[in-house]
ZADO-1210 file (C-alpha; in nm, 4 decimals, padded with zeros to 6 digits):
<atoms>
<atom x="00.0000" y="00.0000" z="00.0000" code="MET" pos="1"/>
<atom x="00.1328" y="00.3422" z="-00.0905" code="PRO" pos="2"/>
<atom x="00.2209" y="00.5565" z="00.2087" code="ASN" pos="3"/>
<atom x="00.2141" y="00.8918" z="00.0378" code="ARG" pos="4"/>
<atom x="-00.0673" y="01.1279" z="-00.0403" code="ARG" pos="5"/>
<atom x="-00.2066" y="01.1762" z="-00.3917" code="PRO" pos="6"/>
<atom x="-00.0135" y="01.4202" z="-00.6112" code="ASP" pos="7"/>
<atom x="-00.3383" y="01.5860" z="-00.7198" code="ILE" pos="8"/>
<atom x="-00.6961" y="01.6046" z="-00.5999" code="GLY" pos="9"/>
<atom x="-00.9742" y="01.4080" z="-00.7640" code="PHE" pos="10"/>
<atom x="-01.1454" y="01.5972" z="-01.0444" code="LEU" pos="11"/>
<atom x="-01.4138" y="01.3884" z="-01.2191" code="PRO" pos="12"/>
<atom x="-01.4128" y="01.3687" z="-01.5968" code="THR" pos="13"/>
<atom x="-01.7426" y="01.5050" z="-01.7350" code="PRO" pos="14"/>
<atom x="-01.9642" y="01.2401" z="-01.9036" code="PRO" pos="15"/>
<atom x="-01.9412" y="01.4072" z="-02.2450" code="GLU" pos="16"/>
<atom x="-01.5599" y="01.3906" z="-02.2224" code="VAL" pos="17"/>
<atom x="-01.5728" y="01.0239" z="-02.1186" code="VAL" pos="18"/>
<atom x="-01.7727" y="00.9492" z="-02.4354" code="ASP" pos="19"/>
<atom x="-01.5175" y="01.1222" z="-02.6597" code="VAL" pos="20"/>
<atom x="-01.2255" y="00.9479" z="-02.4842" code="ILE" pos="21"/>
<atom x="-01.3843" y="00.6104" z="-02.5541" code="LEU" pos="22"/>
<atom x="-01.4552" y="00.6973" z="-02.9175" code="ASP" pos="23"/>
<atom x="-01.1042" y="00.8341" z="-02.9686" code="LEU" pos="24"/>
<atom x="-00.9506" y="00.5190" z="-02.8190" code="ALA" pos="25"/>
<atom x="-01.1163" y="00.3022" z="-03.0854" code="GLY" pos="26"/>
<atom x="-01.1860" y="00.0271" z="-02.8338" code="LEU" pos="27"/>
<atom x="-01.2623" y="-00.3342" z="-02.9151" code="ASN" pos="28"/>
<atom x="-01.3134" y="-00.6410" z="-02.6968" code="GLN" pos="29"/>
<atom x="-00.9480" y="-00.7435" z="-02.7291" code="GLN" pos="30"/>
<atom x="-00.8321" y="-00.4247" z="-02.5575" code="ASP" pos="31"/>
<atom x="-00.7029" y="-00.4002" z="-02.2036" code="LEU" pos="32"/>
<atom x="-00.7492" y="-00.0429" z="-02.0835" code="VAL" pos="33"/>
<atom x="-00.5460" y="00.1032" z="-01.7986" code="TYR" pos="34"/>
<atom x="-00.6655" y="00.4240" z="-01.6354" code="ASP" pos="35"/>
<atom x="-00.3705" y="00.5655" z="-01.4427" code="LEU" pos="36"/>
<atom x="-00.5171" y="00.7843" z="-01.1708" code="GLY" pos="37"/>
<atom x="-00.8606" y="00.6301" z="-01.2215" code="CYS" pos="38"/>
<atom x="-01.0502" y="00.8250" z="-00.9562" code="GLY" pos="39"/>
<atom x="-01.4030" y="00.6876" z="-00.9251" code="ASP" pos="40"/>
<atom x="-01.3577" y="00.4515" z="-01.2219" code="GLY" pos="41"/>
<atom x="-01.6115" y="00.6213" z="-01.4482" code="ARG" pos="42"/>
<atom x="-01.4041" y="00.5905" z="-01.7671" code="ILE" pos="43"/>
<atom x="-01.3334" y="00.2189" z="-01.7227" code="LEU" pos="44"/>
<atom x="-01.6918" y="00.1480" z="-01.6197" code="ILE" pos="45"/>
<atom x="-01.8235" y="00.3221" z="-01.9317" code="ALA" pos="46"/>
<atom x="-01.5688" y="00.1348" z="-02.1477" code="ALA" pos="47"/>
<atom x="-01.6755" y="-00.1996" z="-02.0020" code="ALA" pos="48"/>
<atom x="-02.0446" y="-00.1169" z="-02.0477" code="GLN" pos="49"/>
<atom x="-02.0119" y="00.0111" z="-02.4052" code="ARG" pos="50"/>
<atom x="-01.7444" y="-00.2167" z="-02.5461" code="PHE" pos="51"/>
<atom x="-01.7139" y="-00.5144" z="-02.3103" code="GLY" pos="52"/>
<atom x="-01.3442" y="-00.4398" z="-02.2598" code="VAL" pos="53"/>
<atom x="-01.1364" y="-00.5386" z="-01.9619" code="ARG" pos="54"/>
<atom x="-00.9729" y="-00.2649" z="-01.7605" code="GLY" pos="55"/>
<atom x="-00.7440" y="-00.1887" z="-01.4706" code="VAL" pos="56"/>
<atom x="-00.7704" y="00.1307" z="-01.2708" code="GLY" pos="57"/>
<atom x="-00.4796" y="00.2434" z="-01.0580" code="ILE" pos="58"/>
<atom x="-00.5079" y="00.5157" z="-00.7976" code="ASP" pos="59"/>
<atom x="-00.3068" y="00.5953" z="-00.4864" code="ILE" pos="60"/>
<atom x="-00.6189" y="00.7099" z="-00.2995" code="ASP" pos="61"/>
<atom x="-00.7783" y="00.4235" z="-00.1054" code="HIS" pos="62"/>
<atom x="-01.1198" y="00.5966" z="-00.0993" code="ASP" pos="63"/>
<atom x="-01.1241" y="00.6388" z="-00.4787" code="ARG" pos="64"/>
<atom x="-01.0353" y="00.2705" z="-00.5305" code="VAL" pos="65"/>
<atom x="-01.3159" y="00.1629" z="-00.2959" code="GLN" pos="66"/>
<atom x="-01.5593" y="00.3977" z="-00.4701" code="GLU" pos="67"/>
<atom x="-01.4601" y="00.2727" z="-00.8172" code="ALA" pos="68"/>
<atom x="-01.4966" y="-00.0900" z="-00.7077" code="THR" pos="69"/>
<atom x="-01.8412" y="-00.0151" z="-00.5657" code="HIS" pos="70"/>
<atom x="-01.9566" y="00.1666" z="-00.8817" code="TYR" pos="71"/>
<atom x="-01.8303" y="-00.1176" z="-01.1035" code="ALA" pos="72"/>
<atom x="-02.0331" y="-00.3657" z="-00.8972" code="GLN" pos="73"/>
<atom x="-02.3418" y="-00.1435" z="-00.9222" code="GLN" pos="74"/>
<atom x="-02.2956" y="-00.1171" z="-01.2993" code="ALA" pos="75"/>
<atom x="-02.2629" y="-00.4953" z="-01.3357" code="GLY" pos="76"/>
<atom x="-01.9130" y="-00.4819" z="-01.4870" code="VAL" pos="77"/>
<atom x="-01.6954" y="-00.5782" z="-01.1899" code="SER" pos="78"/>
<atom x="-01.6077" y="-00.9074" z="-01.3636" code="HIS" pos="79"/>
<atom x="-01.4278" y="-00.7014" z="-01.6326" code="LEU" pos="80"/>
<atom x="-01.2553" y="-00.4445" z="-01.4131" code="LEU" pos="81"/>
<atom x="-00.9927" y="-00.4388" z="-01.1412" code="THR" pos="82"/>
<atom x="-00.9093" y="-00.1372" z="-00.9274" code="PHE" pos="83"/>
<atom x="-00.5789" y="-00.1267" z="-00.7441" code="GLN" pos="84"/>
<atom x="-00.4392" y="00.1086" z="-00.4844" code="GLN" pos="85"/>
<atom x="-00.0876" y="00.1685" z="-00.6095" code="GLN" pos="86"/>
<atom x="00.1646" y="00.4384" z="-00.6836" code="ASP" pos="87"/>
<atom x="00.1580" y="00.5032" z="-01.0607" code="LEU" pos="88"/>
<atom x="00.5324" y="00.5489" z="-01.0661" code="TYR" pos="89"/>
<atom x="00.5890" y="00.2009" z="-00.9261" code="GLU" pos="90"/>
<atom x="00.3045" y="00.0166" z="-01.1006" code="SER" pos="91"/>
<atom x="00.3219" y="-00.2256" z="-01.3895" code="GLN" pos="92"/>
<atom x="00.0988" y="-00.1634" z="-01.6910" code="PHE" pos="93"/>
<atom x="00.2931" y="-00.3315" z="-01.9730" code="ALA" pos="94"/>
<atom x="-00.0085" y="-00.5411" z="-02.0793" code="SER" pos="95"/>
<atom x="-00.2173" y="-00.2320" z="-02.1632" code="ALA" pos="96"/>
<atom x="-00.3339" y="-00.1717" z="-02.5183" code="THR" pos="97"/>
<atom x="-00.4869" y="00.1630" z="-02.4162" code="VAL" pos="98"/>
<atom x="-00.3709" y="00.3984" z="-02.1387" code="VAL" pos="99"/>
<atom x="-00.5806" y="00.6888" z="-02.0126" code="ILE" pos="100"/>
<atom x="-00.4387" y="00.9737" z="-01.8041" code="LEU" pos="101"/>
<atom x="-00.5816" y="01.2766" z="-01.6278" code="TYR" pos="102"/>
<atom x="-00.2738" y="01.4055" z="-01.4487" code="LEU" pos="103"/>
<atom x="-00.0968" y="01.7398" z="-01.4309" code="LEU" pos="104"/>
<atom x="00.1755" y="01.8183" z="-01.6901" code="PRO" pos="105"/>
<atom x="00.4702" y="01.7532" z="-01.4570" code="HIS" pos="106"/>
<atom x="00.3151" y="01.4199" z="-01.3544" code="LEU" pos="107"/>
<atom x="00.2697" y="01.3160" z="-01.7186" code="ASN" pos="108"/>
<atom x="00.6373" y="01.3965" z="-01.7769" code="LEU" pos="109"/>
<atom x="00.7374" y="01.1996" z="-01.4668" code="LYS" pos="110"/>
<atom x="00.5336" y="00.9012" z="-01.5929" code="LEU" pos="111"/>
<atom x="00.6524" y="00.9239" z="-01.9544" code="ARG" pos="112"/>
<atom x="00.9746" y="00.7189" z="-01.9102" code="PRO" pos="113"/>
<atom x="00.7697" y="00.4346" z="-01.7591" code="ARG" pos="114"/>
<atom x="00.5270" y="00.4572" z="-02.0513" code="ILE" pos="115"/>
<atom x="00.8155" y="00.4311" z="-02.2992" code="PHE" pos="116"/>
<atom x="00.9795" y="00.1462" z="-02.1084" code="ASP" pos="117"/>
<atom x="00.6708" y="-00.0652" z="-02.0427" code="GLN" pos="118"/>
<atom x="00.4316" y="-00.0279" z="-02.3325" code="LEU" pos="119"/>
<atom x="00.4426" y="-00.2046" z="-02.6659" code="LYS" pos="120"/>
<atom x="00.4370" y="-00.0248" z="-03.0026" code="PRO" pos="121"/>
<atom x="00.0770" y="00.0304" z="-03.1071" code="GLY" pos="122"/>
<atom x="-00.0485" y="00.1106" z="-02.7562" code="THR" pos="123"/>
<atom x="-00.2906" y="00.4046" z="-02.7639" code="ARG" pos="124"/>
<atom x="-00.2509" y="00.6786" z="-02.5032" code="ILE" pos="125"/>
<atom x="-00.5030" y="00.9504" z="-02.4257" code="ILE" pos="126"/>
<atom x="-00.4403" y="01.2325" z="-02.1827" code="SER" pos="127"/>
<atom x="-00.7180" y="01.4603" z="-02.0618" code="HIS" pos="128"/>
<atom x="-00.6153" y="01.8280" z="-02.0614" code="ASP" pos="129"/>
<atom x="-00.2372" y="01.7850" z="-02.0455" code="PHE" pos="130"/>
<atom x="00.0269" y="01.6996" z="-02.3047" code="ASP" pos="131"/>
<atom x="00.3586" y="01.5141" z="-02.2757" code="MET" pos="132"/>
<atom x="00.6067" y="01.7945" z="-02.3312" code="GLY" pos="133"/>
<atom x="00.8117" y="01.7523" z="-02.6486" code="ASP" pos="134"/>
<atom x="00.6257" y="01.4358" z="-02.7556" code="TRP" pos="135"/>
<atom x="00.3818" y="01.5750" z="-03.0138" code="PRO" pos="136"/>
<atom x="00.0345" y="01.4179" z="-03.0081" code="PRO" pos="137"/>
<atom x="-00.1106" y="01.2662" z="-03.3241" code="GLU" pos="138"/>
<atom x="-00.4458" y="01.4256" z="-03.2476" code="GLN" pos="139"/>
<atom x="-00.5799" y="01.7013" z="-03.0275" code="ILE" pos="140"/>
<atom x="-00.9559" y="01.7086" z="-02.9700" code="VAL" pos="141"/>
<atom x="-01.1422" y="01.9832" z="-02.7887" code="GLN" pos="142"/>
<atom x="-01.4798" y="01.9168" z="-02.6280" code="ILE" pos="143"/>
<atom x="-01.7140" y="02.1826" z="-02.4900" code="PRO" pos="144"/>
<atom x="-01.8456" y="02.0689" z="-02.1524" code="THR" pos="145"/>
<atom x="-02.1825" y="02.1299" z="-01.9917" code="GLN" pos="146"/>
<atom x="-02.0021" y="02.3439" z="-01.7339" code="GLU" pos="147"/>
<atom x="-01.9102" y="02.5887" z="-02.0122" code="GLY" pos="148"/>
<atom x="-01.5442" y="02.4883" z="-02.0185" code="GLU" pos="149"/>
<atom x="-01.3436" y="02.3201" z="-02.2940" code="VAL" pos="150"/>
<atom x="-01.1696" y="01.9889" z="-02.2296" code="ALA" pos="151"/>
<atom x="-00.8711" y="01.8989" z="-02.4458" code="THR" pos="152"/>
<atom x="-00.7729" y="01.5418" z="-02.5269" code="LEU" pos="153"/>
<atom x="-00.4244" y="01.4479" z="-02.6494" code="TYR" pos="154"/>
<atom x="-00.3850" y="01.1209" z="-02.8406" code="TYR" pos="155"/>
<atom x="-00.0693" y="00.9248" z="-02.9171" code="TRP" pos="156"/>
<atom x="00.0063" y="00.5807" z="-03.0563" code="THR" pos="157"/>
<atom x="00.3256" y="00.4431" z="-02.9132" code="LEU" pos="158"/>
<atom x="00.5549" y="00.3696" z="-03.2048" code="ALA" pos="159"/>
<atom x="00.9167" y="00.2875" z="-03.2699" code="ASP" pos="160"/>
<atom x="00.9554" y="00.6528" z="-03.3748" code="ALA" pos="161"/>
<atom x="00.9747" y="00.7617" z="-03.0099" code="ILE" pos="162"/>
<atom x="01.3318" y="00.6351" z="-02.9864" code="ALA" pos="163"/>
<atom x="01.4709" y="00.9844" z="-03.0347" code="GLU" pos="164"/>
<atom x="01.2556" y="01.1187" z="-02.7489" code="ILE" pos="165"/>
<atom x="01.3805" y="00.8443" z="-02.5165" code="LYS" pos="166"/>
<atom x="01.7411" y="00.9512" z="-02.5722" code="ALA" pos="167"/>
</atoms>
């Protein structure tokens, strides 16, 4: 069990943004989706409901993991999803085919070396609101929210071409 506090507070992803994340990810039943900093699990729960995909949510906050587990049971998708209380920077997610992030920019950059080291070419990565520094996204999508704000999604496909960024 992690002994440290979360790096950021929980900020739920609006439902309309969840829908666009799932569409952008191009999910199919063979996918294994990891949500790093999963919060209440809403993205993975929606993915399991819509696409029947398996997913793993990782969060350092015990309360969020309990909440996500509870919501997955209520939604009838707990057989497809696992929620783990772990430190993202020590966790293993090499089996992911899709990774979803909603972290601050400096946390994305801190996680980036682990992403490059663990994930296979072809893995899709989507970050809500924050980029990955000098790693240019393949797509940027902006979504107006019901709260009158604009959410930005950054999309990458991990490819062999990232070798120069790793150096």
